[in-house]
SEFIZA-3560 file (N, C-alpha, C; in Angstrom, 3 decimals):
REM SEFIZA-3560
<numar><xx>-2.077</xx><yy>-10.348</yy><zz>14.331</zz><atom>N</atom></numar>
<numar><xx>-0.946</xx><yy>-9.449</yy><zz>14.271</zz><atom>CA</atom></numar>
<numar><xx>-0.806</xx><yy>-8.921</yy><zz>12.839</zz><atom>C</atom></numar>
<numar><xx>-0.503</xx><yy>-7.654</yy><zz>12.718</zz><atom>N</atom></numar>
<numar><xx>-0.256</xx><yy>-7.018</yy><zz>11.427</zz><atom>CA</atom></numar>
<numar><xx>1.242</xx><yy>-6.972</yy><zz>11.189</zz><atom>C</atom></numar>
<numar><xx>1.651</xx><yy>-7.339</yy><zz>9.957</zz><atom>N</atom></numar>
<numar><xx>3.065</xx><yy>-7.307</yy><zz>9.598</zz><atom>CA</atom></numar>
<numar><xx>3.275</xx><yy>-6.297</yy><zz>8.483</zz><atom>C</atom></numar>
<numar><xx>4.384</xx><yy>-5.594</yy><zz>8.517</zz><atom>N</atom></numar>
<numar><xx>4.755</xx><yy>-4.628</yy><zz>7.484</zz><atom>CA</atom></numar>
<numar><xx>6.084</xx><yy>-5.072</yy><zz>6.890</zz><atom>C</atom></numar>
<numar><xx>6.088</xx><yy>-5.284</yy><zz>5.575</zz><atom>N</atom></numar>
<numar><xx>7.297</xx><yy>-5.726</yy><zz>4.878</zz><atom>CA</atom></numar>
<numar><xx>7.700</xx><yy>-4.682</yy><zz>3.847</zz><atom>C</atom></numar>
<numar><xx>8.956</xx><yy>-4.274</yy><zz>3.861</zz><atom>N</atom></numar>
<numar><xx>9.496</xx><yy>-3.342</yy><zz>2.876</zz><atom>CA</atom></numar>
<numar><xx>10.244</xx><yy>-4.157</yy><zz>1.837</zz><atom>C</atom></numar>
<numar><xx>9.717</xx><yy>-4.188</yy><zz>0.617</zz><atom>N</atom></numar>
<numar><xx>10.352</xx><yy>-4.956</yy><zz>-0.443</zz><atom>CA</atom></numar>
<numar><xx>11.432</xx><yy>-4.119</yy><zz>-1.120</zz><atom>C</atom></numar>
<numar><xx>12.579</xx><yy>-4.709</yy><zz>-1.350</zz><atom>N</atom></numar>
<numar><xx>13.692</xx><yy>-4.027</yy><zz>-2.003</zz><atom>CA</atom></numar>
<numar><xx>13.258</xx><yy>-3.545</yy><zz>-3.386</zz><atom>C</atom></numar>
<numar><xx>13.348</xx><yy>-2.247</yy><zz>-3.638</zz><atom>N</atom></numar>
<numar><xx>12.940</xx><yy>-1.642</yy><zz>-4.902</zz><atom>CA</atom></numar>
<numar><xx>11.490</xx><yy>-1.966</yy><zz>-5.264</zz><atom>C</atom></numar>
<numar><xx>10.646</xx><yy>-2.056</yy><zz>-4.257</zz><atom>N</atom></numar>
<numar><xx>9.242</xx><yy>-2.377</yy><zz>-4.475</zz><atom>CA</atom></numar>
<numar><xx>8.362</xx><yy>-1.717</yy><zz>-3.430</zz><atom>C</atom></numar>
<numar><xx>7.142</xx><yy>-2.203</yy><zz>-3.310</zz><atom>N</atom></numar>
<numar><xx>6.180</xx><yy>-1.572</yy><zz>-2.416</zz><atom>CA</atom></numar>
<numar><xx>6.359</xx><yy>-1.944</yy><zz>-0.950</zz><atom>C</atom></numar>
<numar><xx>5.577</xx><yy>-1.277</yy><zz>-0.127</zz><atom>N</atom></numar>
<numar><xx>5.392</xx><yy>-1.663</yy><zz>1.267</zz><atom>CA</atom></numar>
<numar><xx>4.212</xx><yy>-2.624</yy><zz>1.262</zz><atom>C</atom></numar>
<numar><xx>4.387</xx><yy>-3.810</yy><zz>1.821</zz><atom>N</atom></numar>
<numar><xx>3.319</xx><yy>-4.793</yy><zz>1.863</zz><atom>CA</atom></numar>
<numar><xx>2.869</xx><yy>-4.937</yy><zz>3.322</zz><atom>C</atom></numar>
<numar><xx>1.577</xx><yy>-4.676</yy><zz>3.552</zz><atom>N</atom></numar>
<numar><xx>1.011</xx><yy>-4.799</yy><zz>4.888</zz><atom>CA</atom></numar>
<numar><xx>0.104</xx><yy>-6.027</yy><zz>4.888</zz><atom>C</atom></numar>
<numar><xx>0.379</xx><yy>-6.944</yy><zz>5.800</zz><atom>N</atom></numar>
<numar><xx>-0.398</xx><yy>-8.177</yy><zz>5.918</zz><atom>CA</atom></numar>
<numar><xx>-1.102</xx><yy>-8.150</yy><zz>7.270</zz><atom>C</atom></numar>
<numar><xx>-2.412</xx><yy>-8.240</yy><zz>7.245</zz><atom>N</atom></numar>
<numar><xx>-3.226</xx><yy>-8.160</yy><zz>8.460</zz><atom>CA</atom></numar>
<numar><xx>-4.162</xx><yy>-6.971</yy><zz>8.358</zz><atom>C</atom></numar>
<numar><xx>-5.247</xx><yy>-7.031</yy><zz>9.087</zz><atom>N</atom></numar>
<numar><xx>-6.241</xx><yy>-5.961</yy><zz>9.016</zz><atom>CA</atom></numar>
<numar><xx>-5.647</xx><yy>-4.620</yy><zz>9.428</zz><atom>C</atom></numar>
<numar><xx>-5.937</xx><yy>-3.584</yy><zz>8.645</zz><atom>N</atom></numar>
<numar><xx>-5.464</xx><yy>-2.236</yy><zz>8.951</zz><atom>CA</atom></numar>
<numar><xx>-6.395</xx><yy>-1.207</yy><zz>8.304</zz><atom>C</atom></numar>
<numar><xx>-6.346</xx><yy>0.014</yy><zz>8.813</zz><atom>N</atom></numar>
<numar><xx>-7.174</xx><yy>1.105</yy><zz>8.310</zz><atom>CA</atom></numar>
<numar><xx>-6.287</xx><yy>2.151</yy><zz>7.672</zz><atom>C</atom></numar>
<numar><xx>-6.684</xx><yy>2.603</yy><zz>6.467</zz><atom>N</atom></numar>
<numar><xx>-5.976</xx><yy>3.665</yy><zz>5.757</zz><atom>CA</atom></numar>
<numar><xx>-6.788</xx><yy>4.943</yy><zz>5.924</zz><atom>C</atom></numar>
<numar><xx>-6.138</xx><yy>6.031</yy><zz>6.283</zz><atom>N</atom></numar>
<numar><xx>-6.792</xx><yy>7.335</yy><zz>6.299</zz><atom>CA</atom></numar>
<numar><xx>-6.221</xx><yy>8.143</yy><zz>5.146</zz><atom>C</atom></numar>
<numar><xx>-7.067</xx><yy>8.451</yy><zz>4.168</zz><atom>N</atom></numar>
<numar><xx>-6.663</xx><yy>9.200</yy><zz>2.980</zz><atom>CA</atom></numar>
<numar><xx>-6.541</xx><yy>10.686</yy><zz>3.316</zz><atom>C</atom></numar>
<numar><xx>-5.833</xx><yy>11.470</yy><zz>2.475</zz><atom>N</atom></numar>
<numar><xx>-5.648</xx><yy>12.896</yy><zz>2.748</zz><atom>CA</atom></numar>
<numar><xx>-6.962</xx><yy>13.664</yy><zz>2.935</zz><atom>C</atom></numar>
<numar><xx>-8.032</xx><yy>13.200</yy><zz>2.290</zz><atom>N</atom></numar>
<numar><xx>-9.322</xx><yy>13.892</yy><zz>2.425</zz><atom>CA</atom></numar>
<numar><xx>-10.089</xx><yy>13.460</yy><zz>3.677</zz><atom>C</atom></numar>
<numar><xx>-9.480</xx><yy>12.587</yy><zz>4.503</zz><atom>N</atom></numar>
<numar><xx>-10.088</xx><yy>12.139</yy><zz>5.745</zz><atom>CA</atom></numar>
<numar><xx>-10.890</xx><yy>10.855</yy><zz>5.611</zz><atom>C</atom></numar>
<numar><xx>-11.129</xx><yy>10.416</yy><zz>4.395</zz><atom>N</atom></numar>
<numar><xx>-11.866</xx><yy>9.173</yy><zz>4.163</zz><atom>CA</atom></numar>
<numar><xx>-11.050</xx><yy>8.000</yy><zz>4.690</zz><atom>C</atom></numar>
<numar><xx>-11.724</xx><yy>7.060</yy><zz>5.341</zz><atom>N</atom></numar>
<numar><xx>-11.036</xx><yy>5.892</yy><zz>5.872</zz><atom>CA</atom></numar>
<numar><xx>-11.457</xx><yy>4.640</yy><zz>5.118</zz><atom>C</atom></numar>
<numar><xx>-10.528</xx><yy>3.725</yy><zz>4.960</zz><atom>N</atom></numar>
<numar><xx>-10.745</xx><yy>2.485</yy><zz>4.228</zz><atom>CA</atom></numar>
<numar><xx>-10.110</xx><yy>1.356</yy><zz>5.028</zz><atom>C</atom></numar>
<numar><xx>-10.880</xx><yy>0.323</yy><zz>5.314</zz><atom>N</atom></numar>
<numar><xx>-10.368</xx><yy>-0.827</yy><zz>6.056</zz><atom>CA</atom></numar>
<numar><xx>-9.927</xx><yy>-1.890</yy><zz>5.061</zz><atom>C</atom></numar>
<numar><xx>-8.709</xx><yy>-2.347</yy><zz>5.214</zz><atom>N</atom></numar>
<numar><xx>-8.170</xx><yy>-3.433</yy><zz>4.402</zz><atom>CA</atom></numar>
<numar><xx>-8.158</xx><yy>-4.667</yy><zz>5.302</zz><atom>C</atom></numar>
<numar><xx>-8.903</xx><yy>-5.713</yy><zz>4.935</zz><atom>N</atom></numar>
<numar><xx>-9.050</xx><yy>-6.854</yy><zz>5.832</zz><atom>CA</atom></numar>
<numar><xx>-7.863</xx><yy>-7.804</yy><zz>5.895</zz><atom>C</atom></numar>
<numar><xx>-7.058</xx><yy>-7.880</yy><zz>4.845</zz><atom>N</atom></numar>
<numar><xx>-6.018</xx><yy>-8.909</yy><zz>4.903</zz><atom>CA</atom></numar>
<numar><xx>-4.649</xx><yy>-8.460</yy><zz>4.396</zz><atom>C</atom></numar>
<numar><xx>-4.565</xx><yy>-7.925</yy><zz>3.172</zz><atom>N</atom></numar>
<numar><xx>-3.255</xx><yy>-7.599</yy><zz>2.591</zz><atom>CA</atom></numar>
<numar><xx>-3.394</xx><yy>-6.438</yy><zz>1.627</zz><atom>C</atom></numar>
<numar><xx>-2.399</xx><yy>-5.566</yy><zz>1.621</zz><atom>N</atom></numar>
<numar><xx>-2.369</xx><yy>-4.464</yy><zz>0.657</zz><atom>CA</atom></numar>
<numar><xx>-0.914</xx><yy>-4.096</yy><zz>0.390</zz><atom>C</atom></numar>
<numar><xx>-0.642</xx><yy>-3.686</yy><zz>-0.855</zz><atom>N</atom></numar>
<numar><xx>0.693</xx><yy>-3.229</yy><zz>-1.253</zz><atom>CA</atom></numar>
<numar><xx>0.618</xx><yy>-1.735</yy><zz>-1.532</zz><atom>C</atom></numar>
<numar><xx>1.494</xx><yy>-0.976</yy><zz>-0.889</zz><atom>N</atom></numar>
<numar><xx>1.481</xx><yy>0.484</yy><zz>-0.994</zz><atom>CA</atom></numar>
<numar><xx>2.694</xx><yy>0.980</yy><zz>-1.784</zz><atom>C</atom></numar>
<numar><xx>2.424</xx><yy>1.884</yy><zz>-2.707</zz><atom>N</atom></numar>
<numar><xx>3.445</xx><yy>2.430</yy><zz>-3.592</zz><atom>CA</atom></numar>
<numar><xx>4.455</xx><yy>3.278</yy><zz>-2.818</zz><atom>C</atom></numar>
<numar><xx>5.730</xx><yy>3.117</yy><zz>-3.167</zz><atom>N</atom></numar>
<numar><xx>6.792</xx><yy>3.970</yy><zz>-2.611</zz><atom>CA</atom></numar>
<numar><xx>7.454</xx><yy>4.808</yy><zz>-3.685</zz><atom>C</atom></numar>
<numar><xx>7.137</xx><yy>4.549</yy><zz>-4.969</zz><atom>N</atom></numar>
<numar><xx>7.839</xx><yy>5.244</yy><zz>-6.054</zz><atom>CA</atom></numar>
<numar><xx>7.031</xx><yy>6.394</yy><zz>-6.653</zz><atom>C</atom></numar>
<numar><xx>5.765</xx><yy>6.512</yy><zz>-6.272</zz><atom>N</atom></numar>
<numar><xx>4.846</xx><yy>7.544</yy><zz>-6.791</zz><atom>CA</atom></numar>
<numar><xx>4.555</xx><yy>7.408</yy><zz>-8.279</zz><atom>C</atom></numar>
<numar><xx>4.756</xx><yy>6.246</yy><zz>-8.866</zz><atom>N</atom></numar>
<numar><xx>4.449</xx><yy>6.022</yy><zz>-10.274</zz><atom>CA</atom></numar>
<numar><xx>3.089</xx><yy>5.346</yy><zz>-10.468</zz><atom>C</atom></numar>
<numar><xx>2.488</xx><yy>4.869</yy><zz>-9.404</zz><atom>N</atom></numar>
<numar><xx>1.231</xx><yy>4.124</yy><zz>-9.493</zz><atom>CA</atom></numar>
<numar><xx>0.087</xx><yy>5.015</yy><zz>-9.969</zz><atom>C</atom></numar>
<numar><xx>-0.748</xx><yy>4.466</yy><zz>-10.840</zz><atom>N</atom></numar>
<numar><xx>-1.962</xx><yy>5.161</yy><zz>-11.278</zz><atom>CA</atom></numar>
<numar><xx>-3.093</xx><yy>4.917</yy><zz>-10.290</zz><atom>C</atom></numar>
<numar><xx>-2.839</xx><yy>4.112</yy><zz>-9.261</zz><atom>N</atom></numar>
<numar><xx>-3.858</xx><yy>3.757</yy><zz>-8.273</zz><atom>CA</atom></numar>
<numar><xx>-3.367</xx><yy>4.076</yy><zz>-6.864</zz><atom>C</atom></numar>
<numar><xx>-2.792</xx><yy>5.259</yy><zz>-6.682</zz><atom>N</atom></numar>
<numar><xx>-2.247</xx><yy>5.643</yy><zz>-5.379</zz><atom>CA</atom></numar>
<numar><xx>-3.329</xx><yy>5.556</yy><zz>-4.317</zz><atom>C</atom></numar>
<numar><xx>-3.017</xx><yy>5.148</yy><zz>-3.111</zz><atom>N</atom></numar>
<numar><xx>-1.688</xx><yy>4.875</yy><zz>-2.580</zz><atom>CA</atom></numar>
<numar><xx>-1.233</xx><yy>3.435</yy><zz>-2.824</zz><atom>C</atom></numar>
<numar><xx>-2.003</xx><yy>2.679</yy><zz>-3.602</zz><atom>N</atom></numar>
<numar><xx>-1.708</xx><yy>1.267</yy><zz>-3.801</zz><atom>CA</atom></numar>
<numar><xx>-0.721</xx><yy>1.057</yy><zz>-4.957</zz><atom>C</atom></numar>
<numar><xx>0.096</xx><yy>0.032</yy><zz>-4.833</zz><atom>N</atom></numar>
<numar><xx>1.063</xx><yy>-0.305</yy><zz>-5.862</zz><atom>CA</atom></numar>
<numar><xx>0.352</xx><yy>-0.995</yy><zz>-7.026</zz><atom>C</atom></numar>
<numar><xx>0.665</xx><yy>-0.573</yy><zz>-8.247</zz><atom>N</atom></numar>
<numar><xx>0.121</xx><yy>-1.235</yy><zz>-9.433</zz><atom>CA</atom></numar>
<numar><xx>1.217</xx><yy>-1.852</yy><zz>-10.294</zz><atom>C</atom></numar>
<numar><xx>2.438</xx><yy>-1.920</yy><zz>-9.770</zz><atom>N</atom></numar>
<numar><xx>3.553</xx><yy>-2.529</yy><zz>-10.487</zz><atom>CA</atom></numar>
<numar><xx>4.285</xx><yy>-1.575</yy><zz>-11.406</zz><atom>C</atom></numar>
<numar><xx>3.915</xx><yy>-0.287</yy><zz>-11.418</zz><atom>N</atom></numar>
<numar><xx>4.541</xx><yy>0.690</yy><zz>-12.307</zz><atom>CA</atom></numar>
<numar><xx>6.032</xx><yy>0.857</yy><zz>-12.043</zz><atom>C</atom></numar>
<numar><xx>6.498</xx><yy>0.523</yy><zz>-10.848</zz><atom>N</atom></numar>
<numar><xx>7.917</xx><yy>0.659</yy><zz>-10.504</zz><atom>CA</atom></numar>
<numar><xx>8.796</xx><yy>-0.279</yy><zz>-11.348</zz><atom>C</atom></numar>
<numar><xx>8.181</xx><yy>-1.290</yy><zz>-11.946</zz><atom>N</atom></numar>
<numar><xx>8.931</xx><yy>-2.272</yy><zz>-12.733</zz><atom>CA</atom></numar>
<numar><xx>9.278</xx><yy>-1.759</yy><zz>-14.116</zz><atom>C</atom></numar>
<numar><xx>8.638</xx><yy>-0.673</yy><zz>-14.562</zz><atom>N</atom></numar>
<numar><xx>8.888</xx><yy>-0.165</yy><zz>-15.929</zz><atom>CA</atom></numar>
<numar><xx>9.988</xx><yy>0.857</yy><zz>-15.946</zz><atom>C</atom></numar>
//
């Protein structure tokens, strides 16, 4: 089962295998866990790099 957690003032954390489809159509499979940026400050979009803390 895949779980999606919305952290207060933080990223979306997805736990469980899932596939990301990027705007250019490229797909990426994440096997276990990934944190996704919600603040658009990350230098590694769509993934969270902790920039929201600054």
